[in-house]
N, CA and C of each residue as an Amber inpcrd file, in Angstrom:
protein
   564
   2.3600000  16.1030000 -10.6670000   3.6450000  16.7510000 -10.7930000
   3.5800000  17.7240000 -11.9460000   4.2970000  18.8010000 -11.8330000
   4.2460000  19.8660000 -12.8220000   5.5020000  19.8990000 -13.6770000
   6.0500000  18.7610000 -13.9990000   7.2630000  18.7030000 -14.8130000
   6.9340000  19.0760000 -16.2480000   7.8760000  19.7650000 -16.8970000
   7.6690000  20.1660000 -18.2880000   7.7950000  18.9410000 -19.1880000
   7.0660000  18.9600000 -20.2730000   7.1620000  17.8660000 -21.2400000
   7.9090000  18.3100000 -22.4860000   8.2080000  19.6180000 -22.5580000
   9.0160000  20.1420000 -23.6640000   9.8970000  21.2700000 -23.1450000
  10.8600000  21.6290000 -23.9420000  11.7950000  22.6890000 -23.5780000
  11.0770000  24.0420000 -23.5950000  11.2690000  24.8470000 -22.5400000
  10.7010000  26.1960000 -22.5440000  11.3620000  27.0510000 -21.4750000
  11.1000000  28.3660000 -21.5580000  11.6330000  29.3120000 -20.5880000
  10.5270000  29.6760000 -19.6050000  10.8530000  29.6090000 -18.3230000
   9.9060000  29.9660000 -17.2690000  10.3960000  31.2410000 -16.6040000
   9.4590000  32.0640000 -16.1920000   9.8140000  33.2980000 -15.4930000
   9.6380000  33.0540000 -14.0090000  10.7260000  33.2640000 -13.2530000
  10.7180000  33.0950000 -11.8130000  11.1860000  34.4090000 -11.2130000
  10.2520000  35.1010000 -10.5600000  10.6010000  36.4290000 -10.0560000
  10.8980000  37.3320000 -11.2420000  12.0990000  37.8710000 -11.2830000
  12.5020000  38.7240000 -12.4060000  13.5170000  38.0190000 -13.2960000
  13.6230000  36.7030000 -13.1700000  14.6040000  35.9350000 -13.9340000
  13.9130000  34.9750000 -14.8990000  14.5820000  34.6630000 -15.9910000
  14.1070000  33.6520000 -16.9320000  14.9500000  32.4090000 -16.7140000
  14.2750000  31.2860000 -16.4970000  14.9690000  30.0180000 -16.2770000
  14.5920000  29.0750000 -17.4100000  15.5960000  28.5270000 -18.0860000
  15.3650000  27.6170000 -19.2040000  15.1720000  26.1980000 -18.6590000
  14.0340000  25.5790000 -18.9720000  13.7240000  24.2240000 -18.5040000
  13.7260000  23.2450000 -19.6630000  14.2690000  22.0710000 -19.3960000
  14.2760000  20.9670000 -20.3550000  13.1430000  20.0120000 -19.9860000
  12.7490000  19.1000000 -20.8930000  11.6950000  18.1240000 -20.5540000
  12.0400000  17.3490000 -19.2820000  11.0490000  17.2060000 -18.4070000
  11.2360000  16.4870000 -17.1500000  11.6770000  17.3660000 -15.9940000
  12.0150000  18.6320000 -16.2770000  12.4460000  19.5410000 -15.2150000
  11.2710000  20.3820000 -14.7350000  11.3670000  20.8290000 -13.4930000
  10.3520000  21.7250000 -12.9600000  10.9520000  22.5770000 -11.8610000
  10.3450000  23.7080000 -11.6280000  10.7640000  24.6050000 -10.5600000
   9.8580000  24.3120000  -9.3830000  10.4640000  24.2300000  -8.2220000
   9.7340000  23.6970000  -7.0750000   9.9990000  24.5230000  -5.8340000
   8.9360000  24.8120000  -5.1020000   9.0680000  25.4970000  -3.8210000
   8.4140000  24.6650000  -2.7370000   9.1460000  24.4070000  -1.6590000
   8.6140000  23.5600000  -0.5700000   7.3700000  24.1620000   0.0680000
   7.3750000  25.4690000   0.2440000   6.2570000  26.1110000   0.9400000
   4.9480000  25.9240000   0.1610000   4.9790000  26.1750000  -1.1270000
   3.7750000  26.0310000  -1.9530000   3.3740000  24.5610000  -2.0490000
   4.3540000  23.6860000  -2.2400000   4.0570000  22.2470000  -2.3330000
   3.4350000  21.7430000  -1.0400000   3.9240000  22.2160000   0.0910000
   3.3810000  21.7880000   1.3850000   1.9110000  22.1890000   1.4960000
   1.5910000  23.4250000   1.0830000   0.1930000  23.8800000   1.1310000
  -0.6790000  23.0600000   0.1860000  -0.1830000  22.8260000  -1.0300000
  -0.9610000  22.0920000  -2.0260000  -1.2050000  20.6390000  -1.6130000
  -0.2320000  20.0300000  -0.9310000  -0.3360000  18.6080000  -0.5930000
  -0.7970000  18.3540000   0.8350000  -0.9590000  19.4120000   1.6110000
  -1.3970000  19.2360000   2.9940000  -0.3270000  18.6200000   3.8840000
   0.9440000  18.9030000   3.5750000   2.0720000  18.3810000   4.3460000
   2.8630000  19.5490000   4.9160000   3.8080000  19.2430000   5.7810000
   4.6920000  20.2850000   6.2930000   5.8760000  20.4540000   5.3450000
   6.5490000  21.5870000   5.4530000   7.7440000  21.8010000   4.6290000
   8.8050000  20.7530000   4.9370000   8.8980000  20.3610000   6.1940000
   9.8750000  19.3390000   6.5760000   9.5600000  18.0030000   5.9030000
   8.2680000  17.6480000   5.8450000   7.8830000  16.4050000   5.1750000
   8.2210000  16.4710000   3.6860000   7.9870000  17.6190000   3.0770000
   8.3270000  17.7930000   1.6580000   9.8330000  17.6380000   1.4660000
  10.6130000  18.2580000   2.3430000  12.0800000  18.1620000   2.2550000
  12.5240000  16.7040000   2.3930000  11.9090000  15.9700000   3.3130000
  12.2530000  14.5580000   3.5140000  11.9070000  13.7330000   2.2800000
  10.7410000  13.9820000   1.7070000  10.3250000  13.2590000   0.4990000
  11.3010000  13.5400000  -0.6330000  11.6700000  14.8000000  -0.8100000
  12.6300000  15.1420000  -1.8660000  13.9670000  14.4490000  -1.6350000
  14.3880000  14.3900000  -0.3840000  15.6530000  13.7260000  -0.0630000
  15.5770000  12.2310000  -0.3690000  14.4510000  11.6050000  -0.0280000
  14.2780000  10.1750000  -0.3350000  14.2900000   9.9380000  -1.8400000
  13.6000000  10.7950000  -2.5950000  13.5920000  10.6650000  -4.0560000
  14.9930000  10.8330000  -4.6270000  15.7400000  11.7940000  -4.0570000
  17.1160000  12.0120000  -4.5190000  17.9860000  10.8030000  -4.2190000
  17.8720000  10.2730000  -2.9920000  18.6760000   9.1110000  -2.6060000
  18.3130000   7.8680000  -3.4060000  17.0410000   7.7460000  -3.7840000
  16.5990000   6.5950000  -4.5740000  16.9900000   6.7400000  -6.0430000
  17.5210000   7.9030000  -6.3990000  17.9420000   8.1160000  -7.7800000
  16.8060000   8.5280000  -8.6940000  15.6840000   8.9650000  -8.1360000
  14.5350000   9.3610000  -8.9420000  14.4780000  10.8620000  -9.1960000
  15.3850000  11.6260000  -8.6120000  15.3300000  13.0660000  -8.7000000
  16.7280000  13.6480000  -8.5910000  17.0050000  14.6660000  -9.4050000
  18.2500000  15.4290000  -9.2260000  17.8530000  16.8680000  -8.9470000
  18.6790000  17.5660000  -8.2210000  18.3980000  18.9460000  -7.8550000
  19.5380000  19.8120000  -8.3670000  19.1720000  20.8440000  -9.1230000
  20.1650000  21.7770000  -9.6470000  19.7990000  23.1750000  -9.1780000
  20.7810000  23.8950000  -8.6840000  20.5710000  25.2820000  -8.2790000
  21.0450000  26.1620000  -9.4220000  20.2320000  27.1410000  -9.7960000
  20.6510000  28.0230000 -10.8860000  21.6900000  29.0130000 -10.3880000
  22.5690000  29.4190000 -11.3000000  23.6110000  30.3720000 -10.9160000
  23.0670000  31.7960000 -10.9000000  22.0100000  32.0580000 -11.6580000
  21.4440000  33.4010000 -11.7300000  20.7280000  33.7900000 -10.4440000
  20.0390000  32.8370000  -9.8470000  19.2100000  33.1630000  -8.6900000
  19.3770000  32.0660000  -7.6710000  20.1130000  32.2810000  -6.5640000
  20.4500000  31.2350000  -5.6240000  19.2530000  30.4810000  -5.0440000
  18.0950000  31.1310000  -4.9470000  16.9480000  30.4670000  -4.3360000
  16.1390000  29.6410000  -5.3220000  16.4860000  29.6680000  -6.5920000
  15.7630000  28.8810000  -7.5880000  16.4170000  27.5230000  -7.7140000
  15.6470000  26.5070000  -7.4750000  16.1590000  25.1510000  -7.6110000
  15.3530000  24.4520000  -8.6950000  16.0510000  23.7870000  -9.5750000
  15.3830000  23.0580000 -10.6470000  15.4560000  21.5800000 -10.3100000
  14.3160000  20.9520000 -10.2670000  14.2450000  19.5340000  -9.9610000
  14.0330000  18.7870000 -11.2790000  14.6450000  17.6300000 -11.3890000
  14.4900000  16.8470000 -12.6030000  14.1780000  15.4020000 -12.2400000
  13.0490000  14.9350000 -12.7190000  12.6810000  13.5470000 -12.4800000
  13.4910000  12.6580000 -13.3910000  14.0040000  11.5790000 -12.8530000
  14.7280000  10.6170000 -13.6620000  13.7350000   9.8800000 -14.5480000
  14.2120000   9.3120000 -15.6180000  13.3370000   8.6180000 -16.5650000
  12.9380000   7.2430000 -16.0600000  12.2130000   7.2070000 -14.9710000
  11.6690000   5.9500000 -14.4720000  10.1710000   6.0530000 -14.6270000
   9.6300000   5.2220000 -15.4910000   8.1860000   5.2900000 -15.6690000
   7.5000000   4.5660000 -14.5210000   6.2250000   4.8610000 -14.3070000
   5.5070000   4.2620000 -13.1860000   5.5170000   2.7290000 -13.1990000
   5.4870000   2.1500000 -14.3770000   5.5060000   0.6890000 -14.4680000
   6.8390000   0.1250000 -13.9820000   7.9410000   0.7930000 -14.3290000
   9.2570000   0.3460000 -13.8850000   9.3790000   0.4560000 -12.3730000
   8.8440000   1.5280000 -11.8020000   8.8740000   1.7010000 -10.3460000
   8.0430000   0.6110000  -9.6760000   6.8530000   0.3350000 -10.2140000
   5.9950000  -0.7220000  -9.6530000   6.6700000  -2.0830000  -9.7150000
   7.3350000  -2.3620000 -10.8260000   8.0440000  -3.6460000 -10.9620000
   9.1750000  -3.7650000  -9.9440000   9.9000000  -2.6770000  -9.7550000
  11.0030000  -2.6840000  -8.7910000  10.4760000  -2.8630000  -7.3590000
   9.3460000  -2.2160000  -7.0580000   8.7180000  -2.3750000  -5.7420000
   8.3430000  -3.8370000  -5.5320000   7.7330000  -4.4460000  -6.5360000
   7.3180000  -5.8520000  -6.4200000   8.5020000  -6.7710000  -6.1590000
   9.5940000  -6.5260000  -6.8580000  10.7910000  -7.3590000  -6.6650000
  11.3320000  -7.2220000  -5.2470000  11.4250000  -6.0020000  -4.7530000
  11.9690000  -5.7790000  -3.4170000  11.0220000  -6.2670000  -2.3250000
   9.7140000  -6.1490000  -2.5460000   8.7270000  -6.5920000  -1.5570000
   8.7650000  -8.1080000  -1.3730000   9.1460000  -8.8250000  -2.4190000
   9.1380000 -10.2930000  -2.3630000  10.0850000 -10.8680000  -1.3280000
  11.0220000 -10.0820000  -0.8460000  11.9590000 -10.5500000   0.1860000
  11.2680000 -10.7260000   1.5300000  10.1650000 -10.0050000   1.7230000
   9.5330000  -9.9230000   3.0290000   8.1690000 -10.6170000   3.0400000
   7.6250000 -10.7680000   4.2430000   6.2790000 -11.2760000   4.4290000
   5.3170000 -10.2700000   3.7880000   4.5730000 -10.7160000   2.7700000
   3.7330000  -9.8130000   1.9920000   2.6450000  -9.1260000   2.8200000
   2.0010000  -9.8650000   3.7050000   0.9430000  -9.2710000   4.5300000
   1.5200000  -8.1850000   5.4280000   2.7040000  -8.4420000   5.9480000
   3.3590000  -7.4810000   6.8330000   3.7100000  -6.1990000   6.0750000
   4.2710000  -6.3490000   4.8800000   4.6520000  -5.1870000   4.0670000
   3.4180000  -4.4010000   3.6480000   2.3720000  -5.1100000   3.2000000
   1.1400000  -4.4230000   2.8120000   0.5560000  -3.6630000   3.9960000
   0.6090000  -4.2660000   5.1830000   0.0800000  -3.6080000   6.3850000
   0.8700000  -2.3560000   6.7270000   2.1930000  -2.4330000   6.6420000
   2.9950000  -1.2580000   7.0100000   2.8550000  -0.1540000   5.9670000
   2.7550000  -0.5080000   4.6850000   2.5560000   0.5110000   3.6630000
   1.1940000   1.1860000   3.8390000   0.1820000   0.4140000   4.2060000
  -1.1390000   0.9810000   4.4810000  -1.0580000   1.9130000   5.6950000
  -0.3510000   1.4780000   6.7290000  -0.1970000   2.3030000   7.9370000
   0.5300000   3.6040000   7.6150000   1.5750000   3.5280000   6.8100000
   2.3160000   4.7320000   6.4280000   1.4150000   5.6820000   5.6480000
   0.5730000   5.1290000   4.7740000  -0.3560000   5.9610000   4.0070000
  -1.3050000   6.7190000   4.9350000  -1.6650000   6.0980000   6.0450000
  -2.5720000   6.7410000   6.9950000  -1.9380000   7.9340000   7.7060000
  -0.6110000   8.0590000   7.6240000   0.0560000   9.2150000   8.2400000
  -0.0520000  10.4530000   7.3420000  -0.5580000  10.2760000   6.1200000
  -0.7180000  11.3810000   5.1680000  -2.1530000  11.8940000   5.2130000
  -2.3070000  13.1710000   5.0000000  -3.6610000  13.7410000   4.9390000
  -4.4280000  13.1760000   3.7540000  -3.7100000  12.8540000   2.6820000
  -4.3530000  12.3160000   1.4790000  -4.6460000  10.8300000   1.6070000
  -3.9970000  10.1700000   2.5610000  -4.1670000   8.7260000   2.7170000
  -3.4340000   7.9250000   1.6560000  -2.5170000   8.5750000   0.9460000
  -1.7730000   7.9070000  -0.1340000  -0.2850000   8.1970000   0.0070000
   0.5170000   7.2470000  -0.4710000   1.9660000   7.4260000  -0.5090000
   2.4080000   7.1480000  -1.9370000   3.2350000   8.0110000  -2.4850000
   3.7350000   7.8240000  -3.8450000   4.5890000   6.5640000  -3.9150000
   4.4990000   5.8660000  -5.0330000   5.3060000   4.6610000  -5.2250000
   6.7890000   4.9490000  -5.1340000   7.1970000   6.1320000  -5.5350000
   8.6250000   6.4650000  -5.4560000   9.0840000   6.5060000  -3.9980000
   8.2110000   6.9040000  -3.0840000   8.5450000   6.9170000  -1.6560000
   8.6340000   5.4830000  -1.1450000   7.6850000   4.6450000  -1.5480000
   7.7110000   3.2430000  -1.1290000   8.9740000   2.5570000  -1.6460000
   9.3350000   2.8590000  -2.8760000  10.5480000   2.2810000  -3.4480000
  11.7810000   2.7390000  -2.6710000  11.8340000   4.0110000  -2.3270000
  12.9700000   4.5250000  -1.5490000  13.0530000   3.8150000  -0.1970000
  11.9040000   3.5570000   0.4250000  11.8890000   2.8420000   1.7020000
  12.4460000   1.4400000   1.5400000  11.9370000   0.7260000   0.5660000
  12.4020000  -0.6520000   0.3420000  13.9020000  -0.6890000   0.0720000
  14.3970000   0.2720000  -0.6810000  15.8360000   0.3150000  -0.9690000
  16.6390000   0.6000000   0.2970000  16.1140000   1.4660000   1.1570000
  16.8480000   1.7840000   2.3850000  16.8610000   0.5960000   3.3520000
  15.8750000  -0.2880000   3.2590000  15.8210000  -1.4720000   4.1240000
  16.8460000  -2.5240000   3.7280000  17.3610000  -2.4550000   2.5190000
  18.2830000  -3.4800000   2.0280000  19.5710000  -3.5710000   2.8500000
  19.9000000  -2.5230000   3.5890000  21.1230000  -2.5330000   4.4110000
  20.9770000  -3.4000000   5.6490000  19.7620000  -3.8200000   5.9460000
  19.4870000  -4.5510000   7.1810000  18.9770000  -5.9530000   6.8640000
  19.0800000  -6.8390000   7.8390000  18.6040000  -8.2020000   7.6240000
  17.0810000  -8.2060000   7.5320000  16.5490000  -9.1940000   6.8560000
  15.1020000  -9.3370000   6.7140000  14.4530000  -9.4430000   8.0930000
  15.0700000 -10.2180000   8.9770000  14.5290000 -10.3900000  10.3330000
  14.4760000  -9.0620000  11.0760000  15.5230000  -8.2630000  10.9230000
  15.5960000  -6.9740000  11.6000000  14.4970000  -6.0330000  11.0910000
  14.3010000  -6.0050000   9.7790000  13.2740000  -5.1420000   9.1850000
  11.8850000  -5.6020000   9.6180000  11.6320000  -6.8980000   9.5050000
  10.2950000  -7.4030000   9.8500000   9.9970000  -7.2360000  11.3330000
  10.9830000  -7.4210000  12.1740000  10.8020000  -7.2280000  13.6060000
  10.4620000  -5.7690000  13.9190000  11.1480000  -4.8520000  13.2560000
  10.8880000  -3.4240000  13.4520000   9.4960000  -3.0490000  12.9390000
   9.1140000  -3.6210000  11.8160000   7.7760000  -3.3480000  11.2650000
   6.7010000  -3.8300000  12.2290000   6.9040000  -5.0140000  12.7940000
   5.9280000  -5.5350000  13.7670000   5.8060000  -4.5950000  14.9700000
   6.9320000  -4.1020000  15.4490000   6.9140000  -3.1680000  16.5810000
   6.1800000  -1.8830000  16.1960000   6.4450000  -1.3730000  15.0050000
   5.7960000  -0.1570000  14.5020000   4.2800000  -0.3430000  14.4330000
   3.8610000  -1.5030000  13.9110000   2.4290000  -1.7760000  13.7770000
   1.7810000  -2.0720000  15.1220000   2.4460000  -2.8930000  15.9600000
   1.8810000  -3.2750000  17.2590000   1.6440000  -2.0680000  18.1600000
   2.5480000  -1.0990000  18.0950000   2.4290000   0.0800000  18.9600000
   1.6420000   1.2040000  18.3000000   1.1070000   0.9180000  17.0940000
   0.2860000   1.8720000  16.3440000   0.9440000   3.2400000  16.2330000
   2.2100000   3.2440000  15.8640000   2.9130000   4.5120000  15.6880000
   2.3140000   5.3310000  14.5450000   1.7890000   4.6610000  13.5140000
   1.1550000   5.3870000  12.4110000  -0.0450000   6.1670000  12.9240000
  -0.8010000   5.5760000  13.8440000  -1.9480000   6.2420000  14.4450000
  -1.5470000   7.4890000  15.2200000  -0.2810000   7.5380000  15.6160000
   0.2510000   8.7010000  16.3280000   0.8720000   9.7110000  15.3610000
   0.7380000   9.4260000  14.0460000   1.2720000  10.3340000  13.0330000
   2.7410000  10.1210000  12.7220000   3.3120000   9.0480000  13.2330000
   4.7340000   8.7760000  13.0080000   4.8680000   7.9780000  11.7140000
   5.5740000   8.5600000  10.7410000   5.6220000   7.9860000   9.4020000
   6.8350000   7.0900000   9.1630000   7.2050000   6.9390000   7.8940000
   8.2850000   6.0150000   7.5180000   9.6400000   6.4050000   8.1000000
   9.8420000   7.6760000   8.3990000  11.1160000   8.0880000   9.0160000
  11.2320000   7.4910000  10.4180000  10.1200000   7.4580000  11.1340000
  10.1160000   6.8760000  12.4760000  10.3600000   5.3680000  12.3940000
   9.7070000   4.7360000  11.4120000   9.9210000   3.2990000  11.1870000
  11.3920000   3.0270000  10.8800000  11.9980000   3.8830000  10.0760000
  13.4120000   3.6920000   9.7310000  14.2780000   3.7880000  10.9820000
  13.9280000   4.6550000  11.9070000  14.6570000   4.7530000  13.1720000
  14.5400000   3.4770000  13.9790000  13.3520000   2.8800000  13.9730000
  13.1630000   1.6100000  14.6800000  14.0250000   0.5260000  14.0420000
  14.0330000   0.4910000  12.7100000  14.8380000  -0.5190000  11.9990000
  16.3150000  -0.3500000  12.3500000  16.7990000   0.8900000  12.3130000
  18.2170000   1.1550000  12.6180000  18.5770000   0.7240000  14.0340000
  17.6570000   0.9330000  14.9740000  17.9400000   0.6270000  16.3770000
  17.5740000  -0.7870000  16.7900000  16.9260000  -1.5180000  15.8870000
  16.5430000  -2.9040000  16.1800000  17.8090000  -3.7470000  16.2700000
  17.8930000  -4.5470000  17.2890000  19.0660000  -5.4170000  17.4300000
  18.9570000  -6.5490000  16.4170000  20.0380000  -6.8080000  15.6710000
  20.0020000  -7.9220000  14.7250000  19.7880000  -9.2320000  15.4730000
  19.1190000 -10.1500000  14.7970000  18.8680000 -11.4560000  15.4050000
  20.1970000 -12.1600000  15.6390000  20.2910000 -12.8660000  16.7580000
  21.5220000 -13.6150000  17.0270000  21.4880000 -14.9060000  16.2310000
  22.6340000 -15.5030000  16.0460000  22.7120000 -16.7710000  15.3160000
  21.9800000 -17.8610000  16.0830000  21.3390000 -18.7810000  15.3710000
  20.6500000 -19.8650000  16.0620000  21.6180000 -20.6450000  16.9390000
  21.1910000 -20.9670000  18.1370000  22.0280000 -21.7670000  19.0250000
  22.9480000 -20.9520000  19.8990000  22.9240000 -19.6340000  19.7390000
  23.7780000 -18.8060000  20.5870000  22.9000000 -17.9400000  21.4670000
  23.5030000 -17.3020000  22.4060000  22.7590000 -16.3600000  23.2420000
  23.3320000 -14.9910000  22.9820000  22.7270000 -13.9870000  23.5310000
  23.2330000 -12.6360000  23.3640000  24.5140000 -12.4120000  24.1520000
  24.8290000 -13.2690000  25.0930000  26.0110000 -13.1110000  25.9390000
  27.2330000 -13.6510000  25.2020000  28.2130000 -12.7840000  24.8390000
  29.3770000 -13.2470000  24.0810000  30.2610000 -14.2200000  24.8560000
  30.0940000 -14.2930000  26.1930000  30.9170000 -15.2290000  26.9670000
  30.4380000 -16.6730000  26.8160000  29.2010000 -16.8360000  26.4000000
  28.6500000 -18.1830000  26.2160000  28.8140000 -18.5700000  24.7620000
  29.4150000 -19.7180000  24.5110000  29.6820000 -20.1410000  23.1490000
  28.9060000 -21.4010000  22.8320000  28.5850000 -21.5260000  21.5550000
  27.9500000 -22.7280000  21.0610000  29.0130000 -23.8180000  20.9710000
  28.6860000 -25.0060000  21.4550000  29.6440000 -26.1000000  21.4190000
  29.7810000 -26.6150000  19.9950000  31.0130000 -26.6530000  19.5000000
  31.3400000 -27.2770000  18.2160000  32.6270000 -28.0600000  18.4210000
  32.8760000 -29.0570000  17.5940000  34.1300000 -29.8090000  17.7420000
  35.3650000 -28.9120000  17.6450000  35.2710000 -27.8300000  16.8620000
  36.4210000 -26.9400000  16.6900000  36.7560000 -26.1680000  17.9630000
  35.7690000 -25.8510000  18.7750000  36.0590000 -25.0380000  19.9620000
  35.9730000 -25.8510000  21.2530000  35.9810000 -27.1490000  21.1520000
  35.8560000 -28.0270000  22.3080000  36.9070000 -27.7190000  23.3630000
  38.1720000 -27.5630000  22.9270000  39.2480000 -27.3090000  23.8800000
  39.0850000 -25.9570000  24.5920000  38.5490000 -24.9460000  23.8890000
  38.3360000 -23.6320000  24.4970000  37.3180000 -23.7280000  25.6390000
  36.2770000 -24.4750000  25.4140000  35.1950000 -24.5530000  26.3970000
  35.6510000 -25.2340000  27.6890000  36.4850000 -26.2350000  27.5590000
  36.8930000 -26.9800000  28.7440000  38.0920000 -26.3520000  29.4360000
  38.8760000 -25.5590000  28.7280000  40.0550000 -24.9540000  29.3430000
  39.7160000 -23.7370000  30.1890000  38.6190000 -23.0680000  29.8950000
  38.2830000 -21.8260000  30.6140000  37.6400000 -22.1180000  31.8780000
């Protein structure tokens, strides 16, 4: 990353942009070429970093196309610790396998920890069973081998049907027998 470590003025085109420590000027097109990714993938990564709270984006008033990105003060150790805490909710072998598979969708074969953290945070909205079931489907069908990355996995998770309660069926007309609903079952 090319973030500044001290305050300085950068020249962008014919404009001077004042940068504070941790800020950098960023262009998707150049970043895509440097990282071997598409501009869309770069945009998605930036969005995930923003949603995870690891990045803020400021547009300068002098030049509408200049965007200043600022990394939040999360050191790599803090990100790793947070990843470890969130990973503990799931089957470790399964999570390690899916993270490895996601890495294979990159030309570099690597995924930044901030991206992994954003993924784990986005999974928190869903049940553990739903996430693990979706991961198994993603791995079983080798979607990573087809170049389908974490965004595709997230779509599977969103569309995965939540597990039904034990003892019930998917049919809402069929009810589990309990003493409380005994009269309902026999009256219908």
